[in-house]
Each structure stands twice: as structure tokens, then as C-alpha cells.
N, C-alpha and C positions, 0 to 999 in steps of 0.2 A: 381234427376229420382234414382227409387230403384229398384235394380238390383237382389237383393236376393229374396229368393222361401218364401212366406207365411210357417209361424209353423203350421203344421197341427200336433204337439204332437211329441213324442219320432220318432226316425226312427229305423224302423223295424230290427232285428237282421236277418242279413242272412244268410242263411243255405246253406254250399256247396252240392252237389250231390256228391261229392268224399266219399270216404271211406278208413277207413285206413286197408289193408288186407296184413301188413307188420310181423303180427304175425301168421298167414294162410298159411299153405301148400297149392302150385295147387291143390293135392287130395281134400283137407277139402273146399276149395271153390268151385271144381266142385261139388262136392257134395252137395253143401248147396240148392240150389232149381234149377230151368228152367227159371232164369233170361236171362237179354240180357249179360252180364258180365259172367254166367256160361256156356252158349253157346259158345262166344268167347274164353274162355278158353280153351273149349273142344278143339273149333277147332284149335288152337294154338299147343295144345297138341297134338293133331294127325297129326299135320303137321311135328311135331319133329320127330314122330314117324315113319311114312313114308308119306312122301309129297302125298298127291291126288288128294287137290284142292287149286289150288294158292292161295295165299291172300298175299296182297303186306305189309301186317302188320297188327299190333292190330284195329286200326281206319278201317280197311277194314274190317276185319273180325266184328266191330257193325254193 
């Protein structure tokens, strides 16, 4: 009994949705664009300046 998968050619390269932002400042990230990441960072930064909208953390901000 064969249990292996059929060979459909090379395995496609996996690409992560994660990006490396370690060289960027928070201000640079917020100024980049109007993405979900930018929106989340703005909410987190606003919360640090003075809590107005309660968020449980980064995942909740997304």
C-alpha cells in the first residue's frame, strides 16, 4: 500500500505575510500608508498618549 502523495513537481516556495520592520521607527511605519498595520499602530500609539479607546492588545487592534 502506497501512502505517499503523488509527485506534482517541485514544492512551491512558501511566503510569509510577516514583514521585518526592525529597522523602522514607529513614526516611519505610521507614515507609510493606510494599511491594517498602520491603523493598528496608530491606535496603539494613541493609547499610549492617552487612553481613549480600550484595546486588549495588538491582535485586538487589528
